[in-house]
N, C-alpha and C positions, 0 to 999 in steps of 0.2 A: 523270520523275525520282522515285525512291522517297523519301518522307519518313520520317525516323526517328522512332519514337515516343519521347516523353519518358521518361527513366528512371523506373522504378517506385520510389516512396519506400521507405525501409527499413521492414522489419516492425516493428510495435509490440507489445512484450511487456508484458503487464499482470500484476502480482502482487497478489492480493487480501489483505485483512487477516485477522486471526485469526478462525478459524471462519467464514470466508466463502468463496464460490466465484465463478464467472464472473458470476453474477447481480448482484454488486456493481457490475459495469461494464456492465450491459446498455445504458444510454444511450450509453456511449462506444463500445461495439462497433458499435451501429447507426450512429453518426455517422462513425466513422473507418474502418470496414471497406470503405467505398466507395473503391476505388482503392488500397487498402493492405491487406496481410496483417495481421490482428490475432490475437494468440495470448494465451490466458490460461494461466499456469503455476500448478499447485497448489503450495502451500508447506507441505504436511502430511507430508512424507516422513521427517523426522528430528527429533531433540530438540536439535540445535545449529544455529545460524544458518549456520555455515560449511558444514556438510553439506548443508543445504537449498539453499544457493546453488550448490554443485557439482552437485547433482541437476538444478536448473533449467538450468544451463549445458550439461549433457549433452544436453538436449532442445531447446535454443534454436537459432535460426538463427545462422549465422556472425557476422553483425553485425546490430544491432537498436537501435531506440529503446526505452528502458526506463522503465516507470512502475510505482511501487509505492505502495500506500496502507497506512498504519499498519504492521503487522508486515510487510506486503509492501514498504514503503519501507525497512525495516530490512534485509530480505533484498536489496533492490536496492542498497543501499550496499555490502553485502558482495560482491555481484556486481561492482560497480565496483572493489572492491579486488582481487578475484581475476583479473578479465579486463577491465581498462580498455580494451584495444584493440578489444574487441568491441562496446562501448557507444557509439553514435553521438550520443545525447542522453539526458538523464536527468530524470525528474520525481519528486519526493518529496512525497507528499500525506499530510497529517495524521499525521506520523510524528515520530521522535525520534532524533537521531544519537548520543545519549549512552548509556552503559551503564545497566543497571537500578539504581535506587536500592535500598538495603537494605530500606527500609520497604516498598517495593512487592514486592520478593522475598518478604518474610515473609508478605505478604497472599495470595500465590499458593498457598501450601501448603494452607491450609484449603479453597480452591476445588478444588484437585486432589483432596483427600480426599473432598470432597462429590461430585465427579464419579465417583470410584471407587465411592462408596456408592450410585450410581444417581440422584443429584440434579443432573445436568448441566442439566436444563431450568430448575430453580429458580436455579442459579448464574447462568445467562445472563439469565433474566428479571428477577431481583431485584437482582443485584449488578453486572452488566456492561452490558446493553443500555440501561437507563435513562440511562446516562452518555454514550451515543453521539450522541444527536440533540438538536437544538434544538426549541423549540416551533414548530409549523407545521401546515398543513392535511394534510400527508402523513405526519405522525409515526407514527400508528397503523399505516398501511399499510407503511411502511418497517420498523418494529419487527417486524411479523409476518413480513416477508421475512427479517429478520435471524435470527429464531428458527428459521425453516425451514432456513436455511443452516447454522446452528449444529448443529441436531439431525441434519441430514444428515451432517455431519462426524463427530460422535460423540465418545464419552468418550476413546478412545485418542488421537485427534488433539488434543483439548483438552489432554491431559497433555503430549504431545510439544511442542506449541506453547508451552505455559506454561513448560516447562523451557528451551526455546530462547530465549525472551525473558528469562528469569532470568539466563542465562549469556551473553548477547550482548556482543560487544566494543564499545568506544567507536569510532565511525567518524569522528571529527572530522578526523583526519589524512587519511583517505581522501578526504573532501570537499575538503580543501585541494589535493589533487592532481588534481582533475577538470579536464579541459580541453575539455569538450563543452558545447553549449547546455543549460542546466540551469534547472529551475523548482522553486521551493518553493511549495506551495499548501496552504491549510487553510481550514476553515470558521471564520468569525469567532467562533462560540460553542463551538468545540471545547474541552472541558474535559480530555480525556485528553492531547492533544498541542496545547497552546495556541499562540497566535501567536508568542510569544517563541522557541519552538523553531524556528520556520520563519524568523524573523529571523536566528537563529543560522546556520541552513543557508545563507541568502542571503549572510551575511557571510563564511562560510568558502569558498564556491565563487566564484571570479572570474567576474564578469559574470552571476551567477545572478539570474533574475527572481523576484519575489515577488508572489503573488496571494492576496488574502483574499476569500473568498466570503461575502457577506452572506446571512443567512437560512439558514445551515447550521452544523451541529456537526461531528461526527467523520466523517461520511459524505457529503460534498458531492456525490459522484458520483450519489447517489440523491436527496438532499434538494434540491439545486439543479442538476439535470443540464444545463440550458441555459447557465447561467453558467459551470459547470465546463467544459463542452465549448468554450465560447468562449475561455476561458483556455488550455486545452490546444491549441486550434487555433493560437493565437498562438505557443505554445512550439514546436509542430511546424513552423511556418513560419519560425522564426528561422534 
């Protein structure tokens, strides 16, 4: 008698943060690509979150588990708004469901101008990356990787992504409508998207799990990959 193979789990679609690429998720790709299709979608194609989400959906599998970190989490929320029937579960890491505050918007224009003037490296090194990570033995290594990813993306991507973040919609109503297994996760020391933002996500989504990763800031996928992978495995098994 022929035994049927167990069904293959849904593909896992990963959306990186601003000025990042697939390297942000290297430990997760290594862990979860065993027995599951894992795909990383770029989020650098447009200057509005809505357009970026549409572009991701055009290339995505018919149905998928969705994980986004930081700006990737913001795009993931918009994907859930545009195509809720295609998302089988959702994880929002180190992100923010609210629209951009005016004071933050104002701070982006000098950064955009500096990038246009050829000073992208200094913007990333001096103004952005130091806020990403907590203190730890891998801080310098991860910061170097962040700089490599950012410079590989380049000035035009920085400008497009900055504009997309400035004009992003509030997604709290989107989260209230989610009906799939959902996770809100962040590093305990995340200064950009602190714990209370993820407590808000967990409160908005019925049955949402909340995981706080000790010893991590804004990038727990790289700062604490084993702890992050354990939390993600629990989410994928729900």
